[in-house]
mmJSON file of the N, C-alpha and C atoms, coordinates in Angstrom:
{"data_MODEL":{"atom_site":{
"group_PDB":["ATOM","ATOM","ATOM","ATOM","ATOM","ATOM","ATOM","ATOM","ATOM","ATOM","ATOM","ATOM","ATOM","ATOM","ATOM","ATOM","ATOM","ATOM","ATOM","ATOM","ATOM","ATOM","ATOM","ATOM","ATOM","ATOM","ATOM","ATOM","ATOM","ATOM","ATOM","ATOM","ATOM","ATOM","ATOM","ATOM","ATOM","ATOM","ATOM","ATOM","ATOM","ATOM","ATOM","ATOM","ATOM","ATOM","ATOM","ATOM","ATOM","ATOM","ATOM","ATOM","ATOM","ATOM","ATOM","ATOM","ATOM","ATOM","ATOM","ATOM","ATOM","ATOM","ATOM","ATOM","ATOM","ATOM","ATOM","ATOM","ATOM","ATOM","ATOM","ATOM","ATOM","ATOM","ATOM","ATOM","ATOM","ATOM","ATOM","ATOM","ATOM","ATOM","ATOM","ATOM","ATOM","ATOM","ATOM","ATOM","ATOM","ATOM","ATOM","ATOM","ATOM","ATOM","ATOM","ATOM","ATOM","ATOM","ATOM","ATOM","ATOM","ATOM","ATOM","ATOM","ATOM","ATOM","ATOM","ATOM","ATOM","ATOM","ATOM","ATOM","ATOM","ATOM","ATOM","ATOM","ATOM","ATOM","ATOM","ATOM","ATOM","ATOM","ATOM","ATOM","ATOM","ATOM","ATOM","ATOM","ATOM","ATOM","ATOM","ATOM","ATOM","ATOM","ATOM","ATOM","ATOM","ATOM","ATOM","ATOM","ATOM","ATOM","ATOM","ATOM","ATOM","ATOM","ATOM","ATOM","ATOM","ATOM","ATOM","ATOM","ATOM","ATOM","ATOM","ATOM","ATOM","ATOM","ATOM","ATOM","ATOM","ATOM","ATOM","ATOM","ATOM","ATOM","ATOM","ATOM","ATOM","ATOM","ATOM","ATOM","ATOM","ATOM","ATOM","ATOM","ATOM","ATOM","ATOM","ATOM","ATOM","ATOM","ATOM","ATOM","ATOM","ATOM","ATOM","ATOM","ATOM","ATOM","ATOM","ATOM","ATOM","ATOM","ATOM","ATOM","ATOM","ATOM","ATOM","ATOM","ATOM","ATOM","ATOM","ATOM","ATOM","ATOM","ATOM","ATOM","ATOM","ATOM","ATOM","ATOM","ATOM","ATOM","ATOM","ATOM","ATOM","ATOM","ATOM","ATOM","ATOM","ATOM","ATOM","ATOM","ATOM"],
"id":[1,2,3,4,5,6,7,8,9,10,11,12,13,14,15,16,17,18,19,20,21,22,23,24,25,26,27,28,29,30,31,32,33,34,35,36,37,38,39,40,41,42,43,44,45,46,47,48,49,50,51,52,53,54,55,56,57,58,59,60,61,62,63,64,65,66,67,68,69,70,71,72,73,74,75,76,77,78,79,80,81,82,83,84,85,86,87,88,89,90,91,92,93,94,95,96,97,98,99,100,101,102,103,104,105,106,107,108,109,110,111,112,113,114,115,116,117,118,119,120,121,122,123,124,125,126,127,128,129,130,131,132,133,134,135,136,137,138,139,140,141,142,143,144,145,146,147,148,149,150,151,152,153,154,155,156,157,158,159,160,161,162,163,164,165,166,167,168,169,170,171,172,173,174,175,176,177,178,179,180,181,182,183,184,185,186,187,188,189,190,191,192,193,194,195,196,197,198,199,200,201,202,203,204,205,206,207,208,209,210,211,212,213,214,215,216,217,218,219,220,221,222,223,224,225],
"type_symbol":["N","C","C","N","C","C","N","C","C","N","C","C","N","C","C","N","C","C","N","C","C","N","C","C","N","C","C","N","C","C","N","C","C","N","C","C","N","C","C","N","C","C","N","C","C","N","C","C","N","C","C","N","C","C","N","C","C","N","C","C","N","C","C","N","C","C","N","C","C","N","C","C","N","C","C","N","C","C","N","C","C","N","C","C","N","C","C","N","C","C","N","C","C","N","C","C","N","C","C","N","C","C","N","C","C","N","C","C","N","C","C","N","C","C","N","C","C","N","C","C","N","C","C","N","C","C","N","C","C","N","C","C","N","C","C","N","C","C","N","C","C","N","C","C","N","C","C","N","C","C","N","C","C","N","C","C","N","C","C","N","C","C","N","C","C","N","C","C","N","C","C","N","C","C","N","C","C","N","C","C","N","C","C","N","C","C","N","C","C","N","C","C","N","C","C","N","C","C","N","C","C","N","C","C","N","C","C","N","C","C","N","C","C","N","C","C","N","C","C","N","C","C","N","C","C"],
"label_atom_id":["N","CA","C","N","CA","C","N","CA","C","N","CA","C","N","CA","C","N","CA","C","N","CA","C","N","CA","C","N","CA","C","N","CA","C","N","CA","C","N","CA","C","N","CA","C","N","CA","C","N","CA","C","N","CA","C","N","CA","C","N","CA","C","N","CA","C","N","CA","C","N","CA","C","N","CA","C","N","CA","C","N","CA","C","N","CA","C","N","CA","C","N","CA","C","N","CA","C","N","CA","C","N","CA","C","N","CA","C","N","CA","C","N","CA","C","N","CA","C","N","CA","C","N","CA","C","N","CA","C","N","CA","C","N","CA","C","N","CA","C","N","CA","C","N","CA","C","N","CA","C","N","CA","C","N","CA","C","N","CA","C","N","CA","C","N","CA","C","N","CA","C","N","CA","C","N","CA","C","N","CA","C","N","CA","C","N","CA","C","N","CA","C","N","CA","C","N","CA","C","N","CA","C","N","CA","C","N","CA","C","N","CA","C","N","CA","C","N","CA","C","N","CA","C","N","CA","C","N","CA","C","N","CA","C","N","CA","C","N","CA","C","N","CA","C","N","CA","C","N","CA","C","N","CA","C","N","CA","C","N","CA","C"],
"label_alt_id":[null,null,null,null,null,null,null,null,null,null,null,null,null,null,null,null,null,null,null,null,null,null,null,null,null,null,null,null,null,null,null,null,null,null,null,null,null,null,null,null,null,null,null,null,null,null,null,null,null,null,null,null,null,null,null,null,null,null,null,null,null,null,null,null,null,null,null,null,null,null,null,null,null,null,null,null,null,null,null,null,null,null,null,null,null,null,null,null,null,null,null,null,null,null,null,null,null,null,null,null,null,null,null,null,null,null,null,null,null,null,null,null,null,null,null,null,null,null,null,null,null,null,null,null,null,null,null,null,null,null,null,null,null,null,null,null,null,null,null,null,null,null,null,null,null,null,null,null,null,null,null,null,null,null,null,null,null,null,null,null,null,null,null,null,null,null,null,null,null,null,null,null,null,null,null,null,null,null,null,null,null,null,null,null,null,null,null,null,null,null,null,null,null,null,null,null,null,null,null,null,null,null,null,null,null,null,null,null,null,null,null,null,null,null,null,null,null,null,null,null,null,null,null,null,null],
"label_comp_id":["MET","MET","MET","ASN","ASN","ASN","LYS","LYS","LYS","ILE","ILE","ILE","GLU","GLU","GLU","PHE","PHE","PHE","ALA","ALA","ALA","VAL","VAL","VAL","ARG","ARG","ARG","GLU","GLU","GLU","ASP","ASP","ASP","PHE","PHE","PHE","VAL","VAL","VAL","GLU","GLU","GLU","LEU","LEU","LEU","CYS","CYS","CYS","GLN","GLN","GLN","LEU","LEU","LEU","LEU","LEU","LEU","LYS","LYS","LYS","LEU","LEU","LEU","THR","THR","THR","GLY","GLY","GLY","LEU","LEU","LEU","ALA","ALA","ALA","ASN","ASN","ASN","SER","SER","SER","GLY","GLY","GLY","GLY","GLY","GLY","GLN","GLN","GLN","GLY","GLY","GLY","GLN","GLN","GLN","LEU","LEU","LEU","MET","MET","MET","VAL","VAL","VAL","ALA","ALA","ALA","ASP","ASP","ASP","GLY","GLY","GLY","MET","MET","MET","VAL","VAL","VAL","ARG","ARG","ARG","VAL","VAL","VAL","ASP","ASP","ASP","GLY","GLY","GLY","LYS","LYS","LYS","ARG","ARG","ARG","GLU","GLU","GLU","GLN","GLN","GLN","ARG","ARG","ARG","LYS","LYS","LYS","ARG","ARG","ARG","ALA","ALA","ALA","LYS","LYS","LYS","ILE","ILE","ILE","ARG","ARG","ARG","PRO","PRO","PRO","GLY","GLY","GLY","GLN","GLN","GLN","VAL","VAL","VAL","VAL","VAL","VAL","GLU","GLU","GLU","CYS","CYS","CYS","PHE","PHE","PHE","ASP","ASP","ASP","ALA","ALA","ALA","ARG","ARG","ARG","ILE","ILE","ILE","VAL","VAL","VAL","ILE","ILE","ILE","THR","THR","THR","GLY","GLY","GLY","PRO","PRO","PRO","GLU","GLU","GLU","PRO","PRO","PRO","LEU","LEU","LEU"],
"label_asym_id":["A","A","A","A","A","A","A","A","A","A","A","A","A","A","A","A","A","A","A","A","A","A","A","A","A","A","A","A","A","A","A","A","A","A","A","A","A","A","A","A","A","A","A","A","A","A","A","A","A","A","A","A","A","A","A","A","A","A","A","A","A","A","A","A","A","A","A","A","A","A","A","A","A","A","A","A","A","A","A","A","A","A","A","A","A","A","A","A","A","A","A","A","A","A","A","A","A","A","A","A","A","A","A","A","A","A","A","A","A","A","A","A","A","A","A","A","A","A","A","A","A","A","A","A","A","A","A","A","A","A","A","A","A","A","A","A","A","A","A","A","A","A","A","A","A","A","A","A","A","A","A","A","A","A","A","A","A","A","A","A","A","A","A","A","A","A","A","A","A","A","A","A","A","A","A","A","A","A","A","A","A","A","A","A","A","A","A","A","A","A","A","A","A","A","A","A","A","A","A","A","A","A","A","A","A","A","A","A","A","A","A","A","A","A","A","A","A","A","A","A","A","A","A","A","A"],
"label_entity_id":["1","1","1","1","1","1","1","1","1","1","1","1","1","1","1","1","1","1","1","1","1","1","1","1","1","1","1","1","1","1","1","1","1","1","1","1","1","1","1","1","1","1","1","1","1","1","1","1","1","1","1","1","1","1","1","1","1","1","1","1","1","1","1","1","1","1","1","1","1","1","1","1","1","1","1","1","1","1","1","1","1","1","1","1","1","1","1","1","1","1","1","1","1","1","1","1","1","1","1","1","1","1","1","1","1","1","1","1","1","1","1","1","1","1","1","1","1","1","1","1","1","1","1","1","1","1","1","1","1","1","1","1","1","1","1","1","1","1","1","1","1","1","1","1","1","1","1","1","1","1","1","1","1","1","1","1","1","1","1","1","1","1","1","1","1","1","1","1","1","1","1","1","1","1","1","1","1","1","1","1","1","1","1","1","1","1","1","1","1","1","1","1","1","1","1","1","1","1","1","1","1","1","1","1","1","1","1","1","1","1","1","1","1","1","1","1","1","1","1","1","1","1","1","1","1"],
"label_seq_id":[1,1,1,2,2,2,3,3,3,4,4,4,5,5,5,6,6,6,7,7,7,8,8,8,9,9,9,10,10,10,11,11,11,12,12,12,13,13,13,14,14,14,15,15,15,16,16,16,17,17,17,18,18,18,19,19,19,20,20,20,21,21,21,22,22,22,23,23,23,24,24,24,25,25,25,26,26,26,27,27,27,28,28,28,29,29,29,30,30,30,31,31,31,32,32,32,33,33,33,34,34,34,35,35,35,36,36,36,37,37,37,38,38,38,39,39,39,40,40,40,41,41,41,42,42,42,43,43,43,44,44,44,45,45,45,46,46,46,47,47,47,48,48,48,49,49,49,50,50,50,51,51,51,52,52,52,53,53,53,54,54,54,55,55,55,56,56,56,57,57,57,58,58,58,59,59,59,60,60,60,61,61,61,62,62,62,63,63,63,64,64,64,65,65,65,66,66,66,67,67,67,68,68,68,69,69,69,70,70,70,71,71,71,72,72,72,73,73,73,74,74,74,75,75,75],
"pdbx_PDB_ins_code":[null,null,null,null,null,null,null,null,null,null,null,null,null,null,null,null,null,null,null,null,null,null,null,null,null,null,null,null,null,null,null,null,null,null,null,null,null,null,null,null,null,null,null,null,null,null,null,null,null,null,null,null,null,null,null,null,null,null,null,null,null,null,null,null,null,null,null,null,null,null,null,null,null,null,null,null,null,null,null,null,null,null,null,null,null,null,null,null,null,null,null,null,null,null,null,null,null,null,null,null,null,null,null,null,null,null,null,null,null,null,null,null,null,null,null,null,null,null,null,null,null,null,null,null,null,null,null,null,null,null,null,null,null,null,null,null,null,null,null,null,null,null,null,null,null,null,null,null,null,null,null,null,null,null,null,null,null,null,null,null,null,null,null,null,null,null,null,null,null,null,null,null,null,null,null,null,null,null,null,null,null,null,null,null,null,null,null,null,null,null,null,null,null,null,null,null,null,null,null,null,null,null,null,null,null,null,null,null,null,null,null,null,null,null,null,null,null,null,null,null,null,null,null,null,null],
"Cartn_x":[199.054,198.21,197.269,195.462,195.152,194.478,194.685,194.175,193.151,192.322,191.428,191.253,190.686,190.681,189.711,189.063,188.042,187.916,187.063,186.864,185.681,186.034,185.598,184.301,183.157,181.968,182.102,182.578,182.803,184.248,184.577,185.977,186.586,185.885,186.396,185.42,185.71,185.018,185.77,184.43,185.207,185.407,186.642,187.642,186.914,185.628,185.106,184.2,184.051,182.596,183.005,184.717,185.773,185.388,185.503,186.059,184.729,183.569,182.094,181.785,182.149,182.03,182.702,183.765,184.964,184.171,183.943,183.333,184.726,185.266,186.288,185.41,184.322,183.723,182.333,181.683,180.219,179.176,179.557,179.04,180.07,179.3,180.359,180.618,179.827,180.463,181.501,181.343,182.507,184.008,184.071,184.192,185.405,184.412,185.337,185.878,185.246,185.986,187.469,187.397,188.819,189.688,189.431,190.316,190.616,189.485,190.158,191.007,190.727,192.164,193.438,193.756,194.852,194.911,193.961,194.243,194.04,194.313,193.609,195.196,196.049,196.916,196.704,196.539,196.47,198.258,198.464,199.722,200.937,200.76,201.605,201.652,201.122,200.571,199.543,199.589,198.095,197.722,196.278,194.95,194.017,194.271,193.112,191.818,192.011,190.353,189.943,188.488,187.356,186.717,186.556,186.011,187.059,188.343,189.661,189.014,189.376,188.823,190.012,189.311,190.521,190.165,190.883,190.901,191.794,191.855,192.193,193.543,194.333,195.829,196.317,195.428,195.938,195.453,196.192,196.102,196.11,195.037,194.734,194.743,195.344,196.009,194.953,194.342,193.57,193.739,193.755,194.157,194.848,194.206,195.483,195.31,194.43,193.671,194.48,194.811,195.375,194.736,193.924,193.029,193.289,193.25,193.787,192.593,192.947,192.042,191.988,190.862,191.432,189.593,190.048,188.919,188.26,186.474,185.346,185.709,184.958,184.743,184.215,185.04,184.124,182.756,182.237,180.493,180.798],
"Cartn_y":[22.158,22.777,21.305,21.802,20.877,20.342,19.092,18.742,18.088,18.622,18.395,17.968,16.67,16.216,16.746,17.239,17.708,17.149,16.271,15.752,16.441,16.709,17.633,16.79,17.457,16.371,16.675,17.89,18.502,18.572,19.24,19.613,20.312,21.375,22.502,22.583,23.623,24.087,25.462,26.64,28.203,28.266,29.171,29.347,29.569,30.823,30.885,30.128,29.251,28.379,26.704,26.814,25.969,26.137,27.175,27.799,27.317,27.8,27.543,26.235,25.554,23.63,23.291,23.413,23.004,23.593,24.654,25.227,26.389,26.351,27.894,29.231,29.369,30.359,29.885,30.912,30.905,31.022,31.645,31.752,31.865,31.883,32.359,33.401,34.59,35.997,36.219,35.459,35.331,35.171,33.857,33.524,34.526,34.861,36.23,36.922,37.512,38.61,38.292,36.641,36.435,36.413,36.057,35.958,37.476,38.278,39.768,40.206,39.752,40.247,39.689,39.241,38.508,36.794,36.069,34.951,33.543,33.462,32.337,31.93,30.832,30.443,29.186,29.502,28.114,28.065,26.62,25.975,27.054,27.625,28.289,29.854,30.702,31.452,32.083,33.525,34.129,34.175,33.83,33.875,34.8,36.011,37.029,36.946,36.174,35.85,34.871,35.795,35.277,33.8,33.998,32.521,31.75,32.017,30.827,29.687,28.683,27.432,26.334,25.662,24.957,23.624,22.681,21.583,20.7,19.554,18.119,18.323,17.856,18.469,19.331,20.409,21.925,21.771,22.961,22.34,24.251,24.313,25.316,26.056,26.778,26.86,28.063,27.973,29.161,28.745,30.019,29.618,29.105,27.456,26.521,25.323,25.44,24.297,24.45,23.214,22.93,22.334,22.199,21.381,21.128,19.531,18.867,18.415,19.387,19.129,17.777,16.706,15.227,15.16,14.454,13.902,13.894,13.453,12.743,11.556,11.306,9.707,8.907,7.688,6.543,6.299,5.665,5.446,4.109],
"Cartn_z":[80.841,79.823,79.513,79.595,79.751,78.101,77.334,76.605,76.019,74.868,74.185,73.205,72.631,71.321,70.469,69.387,69.027,67.322,67.164,65.85,64.883,64.03,63.007,62.369,62.289,61.565,60.156,59.743,58.059,57.649,57.074,56.321,57.522,58.054,58.905,59.934,60.947,61.824,62.156,61.918,62.598,63.754,63.693,65.095,66.336,65.414,67.016,67.255,66.489,66.992,67.573,67.372,68.28,69.544,69.944,70.976,71.848,71.009,71.776,72.205,71.179,70.928,72.094,72.425,73.374,74.802,74.896,76.321,77.091,75.719,76.515,76.174,75.138,75.427,75.434,76.023,76.518,75.095,73.866,73.02,71.954,70.371,69.637,69.376,69.85,70.331,70.854,72.027,73.407,72.666,72.099,71.049,70.271,68.895,68.609,69.16,70.366,71.388,71.667,72.04,72.446,71.249,70.0,69.159,68.853,68.513,68.397,69.837,70.993,72.013,71.895,70.771,70.844,71.72,72.169,73.382,72.612,71.457,70.22,69.801,69.487,69.288,68.159,66.766,65.947,65.647,65.792,65.141,65.558,67.055,67.324,67.209,65.797,65.875,66.203,67.058,67.103,65.65,66.166,65.061,65.022,63.685,64.347,63.573,62.725,61.544,62.597,63.134,64.209,63.299,61.8,61.265,60.508,61.007,60.134,60.108,59.439,59.383,59.901,60.741,61.298,61.089,60.192,60.033,60.546,60.184,61.346,61.33,61.77,62.034,62.962,62.77,63.482,64.809,65.507,66.894,67.56,68.563,68.368,70.49,71.11,72.007,72.199,73.814,74.172,75.831,76.534,78.484,78.549,79.175,79.31,79.114,77.828,77.011,75.208,75.034,73.877,73.241,72.083,71.159,70.42,70.115,68.883,68.059,66.873,65.732,65.127,65.32,64.114,63.016,62.561,61.251,62.065,60.626,61.626,61.878,62.9,63.247,62.419,62.41,61.265,61.464,60.554,60.689,61.465],
"occupancy":[1.0,1.0,1.0,1.0,1.0,1.0,1.0,1.0,1.0,1.0,1.0,1.0,1.0,1.0,1.0,1.0,1.0,1.0,1.0,1.0,1.0,1.0,1.0,1.0,1.0,1.0,1.0,1.0,1.0,1.0,1.0,1.0,1.0,1.0,1.0,1.0,1.0,1.0,1.0,1.0,1.0,1.0,1.0,1.0,1.0,1.0,1.0,1.0,1.0,1.0,1.0,1.0,1.0,1.0,1.0,1.0,1.0,1.0,1.0,1.0,1.0,1.0,1.0,1.0,1.0,1.0,1.0,1.0,1.0,1.0,1.0,1.0,1.0,1.0,1.0,1.0,1.0,1.0,1.0,1.0,1.0,1.0,1.0,1.0,1.0,1.0,1.0,1.0,1.0,1.0,1.0,1.0,1.0,1.0,1.0,1.0,1.0,1.0,1.0,1.0,1.0,1.0,1.0,1.0,1.0,1.0,1.0,1.0,1.0,1.0,1.0,1.0,1.0,1.0,1.0,1.0,1.0,1.0,1.0,1.0,1.0,1.0,1.0,1.0,1.0,1.0,1.0,1.0,1.0,1.0,1.0,1.0,1.0,1.0,1.0,1.0,1.0,1.0,1.0,1.0,1.0,1.0,1.0,1.0,1.0,1.0,1.0,1.0,1.0,1.0,1.0,1.0,1.0,1.0,1.0,1.0,1.0,1.0,1.0,1.0,1.0,1.0,1.0,1.0,1.0,1.0,1.0,1.0,1.0,1.0,1.0,1.0,1.0,1.0,1.0,1.0,1.0,1.0,1.0,1.0,1.0,1.0,1.0,1.0,1.0,1.0,1.0,1.0,1.0,1.0,1.0,1.0,1.0,1.0,1.0,1.0,1.0,1.0,1.0,1.0,1.0,1.0,1.0,1.0,1.0,1.0,1.0,1.0,1.0,1.0,1.0,1.0,1.0,1.0,1.0,1.0,1.0,1.0,1.0,1.0,1.0,1.0,1.0,1.0,1.0],
"B_iso_or_equiv":[0.0,0.0,0.0,0.0,0.0,0.0,0.0,0.0,0.0,0.0,0.0,0.0,0.0,0.0,0.0,0.0,0.0,0.0,0.0,0.0,0.0,0.0,0.0,0.0,0.0,0.0,0.0,0.0,0.0,0.0,0.0,0.0,0.0,0.0,0.0,0.0,0.0,0.0,0.0,0.0,0.0,0.0,0.0,0.0,0.0,0.0,0.0,0.0,0.0,0.0,0.0,0.0,0.0,0.0,0.0,0.0,0.0,0.0,0.0,0.0,0.0,0.0,0.0,0.0,0.0,0.0,0.0,0.0,0.0,0.0,0.0,0.0,0.0,0.0,0.0,0.0,0.0,0.0,0.0,0.0,0.0,0.0,0.0,0.0,0.0,0.0,0.0,0.0,0.0,0.0,0.0,0.0,0.0,0.0,0.0,0.0,0.0,0.0,0.0,0.0,0.0,0.0,0.0,0.0,0.0,0.0,0.0,0.0,0.0,0.0,0.0,0.0,0.0,0.0,0.0,0.0,0.0,0.0,0.0,0.0,0.0,0.0,0.0,0.0,0.0,0.0,0.0,0.0,0.0,0.0,0.0,0.0,0.0,0.0,0.0,0.0,0.0,0.0,0.0,0.0,0.0,0.0,0.0,0.0,0.0,0.0,0.0,0.0,0.0,0.0,0.0,0.0,0.0,0.0,0.0,0.0,0.0,0.0,0.0,0.0,0.0,0.0,0.0,0.0,0.0,0.0,0.0,0.0,0.0,0.0,0.0,0.0,0.0,0.0,0.0,0.0,0.0,0.0,0.0,0.0,0.0,0.0,0.0,0.0,0.0,0.0,0.0,0.0,0.0,0.0,0.0,0.0,0.0,0.0,0.0,0.0,0.0,0.0,0.0,0.0,0.0,0.0,0.0,0.0,0.0,0.0,0.0,0.0,0.0,0.0,0.0,0.0,0.0,0.0,0.0,0.0,0.0,0.0,0.0,0.0,0.0,0.0,0.0,0.0,0.0],
"pdbx_formal_charge":[null,null,null,null,null,null,null,null,null,null,null,null,null,null,null,null,null,null,null,null,null,null,null,null,null,null,null,null,null,null,null,null,null,null,null,null,null,null,null,null,null,null,null,null,null,null,null,null,null,null,null,null,null,null,null,null,null,null,null,null,null,null,null,null,null,null,null,null,null,null,null,null,null,null,null,null,null,null,null,null,null,null,null,null,null,null,null,null,null,null,null,null,null,null,null,null,null,null,null,null,null,null,null,null,null,null,null,null,null,null,null,null,null,null,null,null,null,null,null,null,null,null,null,null,null,null,null,null,null,null,null,null,null,null,null,null,null,null,null,null,null,null,null,null,null,null,null,null,null,null,null,null,null,null,null,null,null,null,null,null,null,null,null,null,null,null,null,null,null,null,null,null,null,null,null,null,null,null,null,null,null,null,null,null,null,null,null,null,null,null,null,null,null,null,null,null,null,null,null,null,null,null,null,null,null,null,null,null,null,null,null,null,null,null,null,null,null,null,null,null,null,null,null,null,null],
"auth_seq_id":[1,1,1,2,2,2,3,3,3,4,4,4,5,5,5,6,6,6,7,7,7,8,8,8,9,9,9,10,10,10,11,11,11,12,12,12,13,13,13,14,14,14,15,15,15,16,16,16,17,17,17,18,18,18,19,19,19,20,20,20,21,21,21,22,22,22,23,23,23,24,24,24,25,25,25,26,26,26,27,27,27,28,28,28,29,29,29,30,30,30,31,31,31,32,32,32,33,33,33,34,34,34,35,35,35,36,36,36,37,37,37,38,38,38,39,39,39,40,40,40,41,41,41,42,42,42,43,43,43,44,44,44,45,45,45,46,46,46,47,47,47,48,48,48,49,49,49,50,50,50,51,51,51,52,52,52,53,53,53,54,54,54,55,55,55,56,56,56,57,57,57,58,58,58,59,59,59,60,60,60,61,61,61,62,62,62,63,63,63,64,64,64,65,65,65,66,66,66,67,67,67,68,68,68,69,69,69,70,70,70,71,71,71,72,72,72,73,73,73,74,74,74,75,75,75],
"auth_comp_id":["MET","MET","MET","ASN","ASN","ASN","LYS","LYS","LYS","ILE","ILE","ILE","GLU","GLU","GLU","PHE","PHE","PHE","ALA","ALA","ALA","VAL","VAL","VAL","ARG","ARG","ARG","GLU","GLU","GLU","ASP","ASP","ASP","PHE","PHE","PHE","VAL","VAL","VAL","GLU","GLU","GLU","LEU","LEU","LEU","CYS","CYS","CYS","GLN","GLN","GLN","LEU","LEU","LEU","LEU","LEU","LEU","LYS","LYS","LYS","LEU","LEU","LEU","THR","THR","THR","GLY","GLY","GLY","LEU","LEU","LEU","ALA","ALA","ALA","ASN","ASN","ASN","SER","SER","SER","GLY","GLY","GLY","GLY","GLY","GLY","GLN","GLN","GLN","GLY","GLY","GLY","GLN","GLN","GLN","LEU","LEU","LEU","MET","MET","MET","VAL","VAL","VAL","ALA","ALA","ALA","ASP","ASP","ASP","GLY","GLY","GLY","MET","MET","MET","VAL","VAL","VAL","ARG","ARG","ARG","VAL","VAL","VAL","ASP","ASP","ASP","GLY","GLY","GLY","LYS","LYS","LYS","ARG","ARG","ARG","GLU","GLU","GLU","GLN","GLN","GLN","ARG","ARG","ARG","LYS","LYS","LYS","ARG","ARG","ARG","ALA","ALA","ALA","LYS","LYS","LYS","ILE","ILE","ILE","ARG","ARG","ARG","PRO","PRO","PRO","GLY","GLY","GLY","GLN","GLN","GLN","VAL","VAL","VAL","VAL","VAL","VAL","GLU","GLU","GLU","CYS","CYS","CYS","PHE","PHE","PHE","ASP","ASP","ASP","ALA","ALA","ALA","ARG","ARG","ARG","ILE","ILE","ILE","VAL","VAL","VAL","ILE","ILE","ILE","THR","THR","THR","GLY","GLY","GLY","PRO","PRO","PRO","GLU","GLU","GLU","PRO","PRO","PRO","LEU","LEU","LEU"],
"auth_asym_id":["A","A","A","A","A","A","A","A","A","A","A","A","A","A","A","A","A","A","A","A","A","A","A","A","A","A","A","A","A","A","A","A","A","A","A","A","A","A","A","A","A","A","A","A","A","A","A","A","A","A","A","A","A","A","A","A","A","A","A","A","A","A","A","A","A","A","A","A","A","A","A","A","A","A","A","A","A","A","A","A","A","A","A","A","A","A","A","A","A","A","A","A","A","A","A","A","A","A","A","A","A","A","A","A","A","A","A","A","A","A","A","A","A","A","A","A","A","A","A","A","A","A","A","A","A","A","A","A","A","A","A","A","A","A","A","A","A","A","A","A","A","A","A","A","A","A","A","A","A","A","A","A","A","A","A","A","A","A","A","A","A","A","A","A","A","A","A","A","A","A","A","A","A","A","A","A","A","A","A","A","A","A","A","A","A","A","A","A","A","A","A","A","A","A","A","A","A","A","A","A","A","A","A","A","A","A","A","A","A","A","A","A","A","A","A","A","A","A","A","A","A","A","A","A","A"],
"auth_atom_id":["N","CA","C","N","CA","C","N","CA","C","N","CA","C","N","CA","C","N","CA","C","N","CA","C","N","CA","C","N","CA","C","N","CA","C","N","CA","C","N","CA","C","N","CA","C","N","CA","C","N","CA","C","N","CA","C","N","CA","C","N","CA","C","N","CA","C","N","CA","C","N","CA","C","N","CA","C","N","CA","C","N","CA","C","N","CA","C","N","CA","C","N","CA","C","N","CA","C","N","CA","C","N","CA","C","N","CA","C","N","CA","C","N","CA","C","N","CA","C","N","CA","C","N","CA","C","N","CA","C","N","CA","C","N","CA","C","N","CA","C","N","CA","C","N","CA","C","N","CA","C","N","CA","C","N","CA","C","N","CA","C","N","CA","C","N","CA","C","N","CA","C","N","CA","C","N","CA","C","N","CA","C","N","CA","C","N","CA","C","N","CA","C","N","CA","C","N","CA","C","N","CA","C","N","CA","C","N","CA","C","N","CA","C","N","CA","C","N","CA","C","N","CA","C","N","CA","C","N","CA","C","N","CA","C","N","CA","C","N","CA","C","N","CA","C","N","CA","C","N","CA","C","N","CA","C","N","CA","C","N","CA","C"],
"pdbx_PDB_model_num":[1,1,1,1,1,1,1,1,1,1,1,1,1,1,1,1,1,1,1,1,1,1,1,1,1,1,1,1,1,1,1,1,1,1,1,1,1,1,1,1,1,1,1,1,1,1,1,1,1,1,1,1,1,1,1,1,1,1,1,1,1,1,1,1,1,1,1,1,1,1,1,1,1,1,1,1,1,1,1,1,1,1,1,1,1,1,1,1,1,1,1,1,1,1,1,1,1,1,1,1,1,1,1,1,1,1,1,1,1,1,1,1,1,1,1,1,1,1,1,1,1,1,1,1,1,1,1,1,1,1,1,1,1,1,1,1,1,1,1,1,1,1,1,1,1,1,1,1,1,1,1,1,1,1,1,1,1,1,1,1,1,1,1,1,1,1,1,1,1,1,1,1,1,1,1,1,1,1,1,1,1,1,1,1,1,1,1,1,1,1,1,1,1,1,1,1,1,1,1,1,1,1,1,1,1,1,1,1,1,1,1,1,1,1,1,1,1,1,1,1,1,1,1,1,1]
}}}
């Protein structure tokens, strides 16, 4: 499984945008379709909310990728 580390800039990132920003989806709309089709898991459970707020410490899995969410980079 391919591991991706993603540092959020704010308190959270919306799931469909996370898929777009990590390159797993070509657009936010495609990310929404992937969630609707049951292709995305958050912390091991299938996520149905397209705009779920993903926060540091959570793990998102889609296809062969595992996205580990970290906090904002220190200044």
